[in-house]
C-alpha positions as CSV (number, residue, x, y, z in Angstrom):
1,M,-131.7,-145.0,-54.1
2,E,-130.9,-144.7,-57.8
3,V,-127.4,-144.6,-59.1
4,A,-126.9,-142.2,-62.1
5,M,-125.1,-143.8,-65.0
6,L,-122.7,-141.7,-67.0
7,S,-122.5,-141.8,-70.7
8,Q,-119.3,-142.8,-72.5
9,D,-118.8,-139.1,-73.4
10,E,-119.2,-138.1,-69.8
11,L,-116.9,-140.8,-68.6
12,K,-114.3,-139.7,-71.2
13,T,-114.6,-136.1,-70.0
14,V,-114.2,-137.0,-66.4
15,N,-111.2,-139.2,-67.3
16,D,-109.7,-136.3,-69.3
17,I,-110.1,-133.9,-66.4
18,L,-108.5,-136.4,-64.0
19,L,-105.5,-136.9,-66.3
20,E,-105.1,-133.1,-66.7
21,L,-105.2,-132.7,-62.9
22,K,-102.5,-135.4,-62.5
23,R,-100.4,-133.6,-65.1
24,I,-100.8,-130.3,-63.2
25,E,-99.9,-132.0,-60.0
26,N,-96.8,-133.5,-61.6
27,M,-95.8,-130.0,-62.9
28,I,-96.2,-128.5,-59.4
29,Q,-94.1,-131.3,-57.9
30,D,-91.4,-130.7,-60.5
31,L,-91.4,-127.0,-59.8
32,M,-91.1,-127.7,-56.0
33,N,-88.2,-130.1,-56.6
34,A,-86.5,-127.6,-58.9
35,N,-86.9,-124.9,-56.2
36,A,-85.4,-127.2,-53.6
37,V,-82.4,-127.9,-55.8
38,Q,-81.9,-124.2,-56.6
39,N,-82.0,-123.4,-52.9
40,S,-79.5,-126.1,-52.2
41,V,-77.2,-124.8,-55.0
42,G,-77.5,-121.3,-53.6
43,F,-76.7,-122.5,-50.1
44,C,-73.6,-124.4,-51.4
45,L,-72.4,-121.3,-53.2
46,E,-73.0,-118.9,-50.3
47,H,-71.3,-121.4,-47.9
48,S,-68.3,-121.6,-50.1
49,I,-68.1,-117.8,-50.4
50,M,-67.8,-117.6,-46.6
51,K,-65.6,-120.6,-46.3
52,F,-63.0,-119.3,-48.8
53,A,-63.3,-115.7,-47.5
54,L,-64.0,-114.4,-51.0
55,S,-64.3,-110.7,-51.6
56,E,-67.6,-109.3,-52.8
57,R,-66.3,-109.1,-56.4
58,E,-64.8,-112.7,-56.2
59,A,-68.2,-113.8,-54.9
60,D,-69.9,-112.2,-58.0
61,V,-67.4,-114.0,-60.3
62,L,-67.9,-117.3,-58.5
63,R,-71.7,-117.0,-58.9
64,L,-71.2,-116.3,-62.6
65,I,-68.8,-119.3,-63.0
66,A,-71.4,-121.5,-61.4
67,D,-73.9,-120.1,-63.8
68,G,-71.7,-121.4,-66.7
69,R,-70.5,-118.0,-67.9
70,S,-67.3,-117.6,-69.9
71,N,-64.7,-115.0,-69.0
72,N,-66.0,-112.7,-71.7
73,E,-69.5,-113.0,-70.4
74,I,-68.3,-112.4,-66.8
75,S,-66.4,-109.4,-68.0
76,E,-69.4,-107.9,-69.7
77,Q,-71.7,-108.7,-66.7
78,I,-69.6,-107.0,-64.0
79,H,-68.1,-104.4,-66.3
80,V,-64.4,-105.2,-65.9
81,S,-61.6,-106.2,-68.2
82,I,-60.9,-109.8,-69.1
83,S,-57.6,-109.6,-67.3
84,T,-59.4,-108.5,-64.2
85,V,-61.8,-111.4,-64.5
86,K,-58.8,-113.8,-64.8
87,K,-57.2,-112.2,-61.7
88,H,-60.4,-112.8,-59.7
89,I,-60.6,-116.4,-60.9
90,Y,-56.9,-116.9,-60.0
91,N,-57.6,-115.6,-56.5
92,I,-60.7,-117.8,-56.1
93,F,-58.7,-120.9,-57.3
94,N,-55.9,-120.0,-54.8
95,K,-58.3,-119.5,-51.9
96,A,-60.2,-122.8,-52.7
97,G,-57.0,-124.7,-53.4
98,V,-58.0,-125.8,-56.9
99,N,-56.6,-125.5,-60.5
100,S,-59.7,-125.4,-62.7
101,R,-63.4,-124.5,-62.8
102,S,-64.4,-128.1,-62.8
103,Q,-62.4,-128.8,-59.6
104,L,-63.9,-125.6,-58.1
105,L,-67.5,-126.6,-58.9
106,S,-66.9,-130.1,-57.8
107,M,-65.6,-128.9,-54.5
108,I,-68.6,-126.6,-54.0
109,Y,-71.3,-129.1,-54.9
110,M,-69.8,-132.5,-54.1
111,K,-69.2,-132.0,-50.4
């Protein structure tokens, strides 16, 4: 039986293909890991919404806080005044027993 020998160019092409496949495999793994983290974050948020018995609007505000939105951005997103946003945040803080956004998010994600 004869063994076919590949030229240097053919070997380089095969190697390039293998490297590209490995890169794609790594990208897929990164996407799967990111999806798992996102699902975990979503679970933590939804668990906290139930745990603190937040109203539907407070839950919307909490999700936006977790997304890093400012009071102004939250106001624009849910179409209420800044003072209404502040009232929702005050209510969330009281229900969660915290005094700041960082404490709130730590409580939610650092169980």
